[in-house]
C-alpha positions as CSV (number, residue, x, y, z in Angstrom):
1,M,-9.2,-11.8,25.9
2,L,-9.7,-9.0,23.4
3,G,-8.0,-9.5,20.1
4,T,-8.2,-8.3,16.5
5,L,-8.7,-10.5,13.5
6,C,-7.5,-9.1,10.2
7,T,-8.6,-10.7,7.0
8,L,-7.0,-9.6,3.8
9,I,-9.3,-9.1,0.8
10,T,-8.2,-7.7,-2.6
11,A,-10.3,-5.3,-4.6
12,L,-9.4,-3.4,-7.8
13,T,-10.8,-0.3,-9.3
14,C,-9.9,1.4,-12.6
15,V,-7.0,-0.9,-13.3
16,S,-7.3,-1.6,-17.1
17,G,-5.0,-4.5,-17.3
18,V,-2.7,-3.7,-14.2
19,T,-2.7,-6.5,-11.7
20,V,-2.3,-6.3,-8.0
21,V,-1.0,-9.4,-6.5
22,T,-1.6,-9.8,-2.8
23,Q,-1.3,-12.9,-0.6
24,K,-4.4,-13.6,1.5
25,S,-3.6,-13.7,5.2
26,V,-5.4,-13.9,8.6
27,V,-3.6,-12.3,11.5
28,A,-4.9,-12.5,15.1
29,V,-3.4,-10.0,17.6
30,T,-4.1,-9.1,21.2
31,T,-4.3,-5.5,22.4
32,G,-0.8,-4.2,23.0
33,E,0.8,-6.3,20.3
34,T,2.2,-5.3,16.9
35,V,0.6,-6.1,13.5
36,S,2.0,-5.8,10.1
37,I,-0.1,-5.7,6.9
38,D,1.6,-6.3,3.5
39,C,0.7,-4.8,0.2
40,N,2.1,-6.0,-3.1
41,L,1.6,-3.4,-5.9
42,G,2.1,-6.1,-8.6
43,T,3.3,-4.6,-11.9
44,V,3.4,-1.1,-10.5
45,T,6.9,-0.1,-9.5
46,D,8.5,3.2,-8.6
47,R,5.3,4.5,-6.9
48,A,4.5,5.3,-3.3
49,A,2.0,3.2,-1.4
50,F,-0.7,5.1,0.4
51,W,-2.5,3.7,3.5
52,Y,-6.0,4.6,4.6
53,K,-8.0,3.6,7.8
54,Q,-11.8,3.4,7.6
55,I,-13.9,2.8,10.7
56,P,-17.3,1.2,9.8
57,G,-19.8,4.0,9.0
58,G,-17.0,6.5,8.8
59,V,-15.0,8.0,6.0
60,P,-11.5,6.8,5.0
61,Q,-8.8,8.6,6.9
62,F,-5.3,9.1,5.3
63,V,-2.8,7.3,7.5
64,L,0.5,7.7,5.6
65,Y,2.3,7.3,2.4
66,F,5.7,5.9,1.7
67,Y,8.1,5.6,-1.2
68,H,10.9,3.0,-1.2
69,S,13.7,5.5,-1.5
70,W,12.6,7.6,1.5
71,S,13.9,7.2,5.0
72,S,10.5,7.7,6.6
73,P,6.8,8.0,5.7
74,T,4.7,11.1,5.4
75,Y,1.8,11.1,7.9
76,G,-1.8,12.2,7.8
77,T,-3.4,14.3,10.5
78,G,-3.7,12.3,13.8
79,F,-1.2,9.6,12.7
80,S,2.4,9.4,13.6
81,S,5.4,7.3,14.4
82,P,6.1,5.1,16.3
83,K,2.6,3.8,16.4
84,F,2.3,3.7,12.6
85,T,5.1,3.1,10.2
86,S,5.8,1.7,6.8
87,T,8.7,-0.1,5.3
88,H,9.4,-1.8,1.9
89,Q,10.8,-5.1,0.8
90,S,11.2,-4.0,-2.9
91,T,9.9,-1.3,-5.2
92,S,6.5,-3.0,-5.2
93,D,6.2,-4.6,-1.8
94,Y,5.3,-2.4,1.1
95,R,4.3,-3.0,4.8
96,L,2.2,-1.0,7.2
97,T,3.1,-1.7,10.9
98,I,0.8,-0.7,13.7
99,K,2.3,-0.9,17.2
100,N,0.6,-1.3,20.6
101,I,-2.7,-2.4,19.0
102,E,-5.8,-1.0,20.8
103,E,-9.6,-1.3,20.2
104,G,-9.6,2.0,18.3
105,D,-7.3,0.5,15.6
106,S,-10.1,-1.9,14.5
107,A,-11.0,-0.7,11.0
108,V,-10.8,-1.4,7.3
109,Y,-7.2,-0.6,6.1
110,Y,-6.6,0.3,2.5
111,C,-3.4,0.2,0.5
112,Q,-3.5,2.3,-2.6
113,T,-1.2,3.4,-5.4
114,W,-1.5,4.5,-9.0
115,D,0.1,3.8,-12.3
116,T,0.3,7.0,-14.4
117,L,0.5,7.3,-18.1
118,F,1.3,10.8,-19.4
119,M,1.2,11.6,-23.1
120,S,1.9,15.1,-24.6
121,G,0.3,16.4,-27.8
122,Y,0.6,19.6,-29.7
123,H,-2.3,21.3,-28.1
124,S,-3.5,18.8,-25.4
125,D,-2.2,16.6,-22.6
126,L,-3.7,13.3,-21.6
127,H,-3.2,12.1,-18.0
128,C,-4.6,8.8,-16.9
129,D,-4.5,7.5,-13.4
130,K,-5.2,3.9,-12.5
131,N,-6.1,3.6,-8.9
132,L,-5.3,0.3,-7.2
133,F,-7.0,-0.5,-3.9
134,T,-6.4,-3.4,-1.4
135,E,-8.7,-3.7,1.5
136,Y,-7.9,-5.0,4.9
137,F,-10.9,-5.8,7.1
138,C,-10.1,-5.9,10.8
139,F,-12.7,-7.2,13.3
140,L,-12.6,-7.3,17.1
141,R,-12.8,-10.8,18.5
142,R,-14.1,-11.0,22.1
């Protein structure tokens, strides 16, 4: 029986004191089932969650992004509802749902957001983005 084993691993880049809190989980699904992947943005609130899919050896593909006050996500090329969707449980808790899992869905899934600090000066502006990434490694189990 073909299944997918998803292991959650957290990684941070350029965070400078911002913490991403994510619960580790292992989800085993069979082809045709639905899987949900949670992402907690920690102290970052009032920002959209971006989701990416990366097949081993390939480049990351933009799946979708979703903001808690929107009624539906914005999709990347080749991704659409109802197969991919996103919901939120709070301003910092987001969920990616993939329906009707198939072998082509096996990949590394990333959750990403940013915390922006904008400061204005007389002749210059300083704009700093802190990128937060969470990786979801998905493996096929035969």
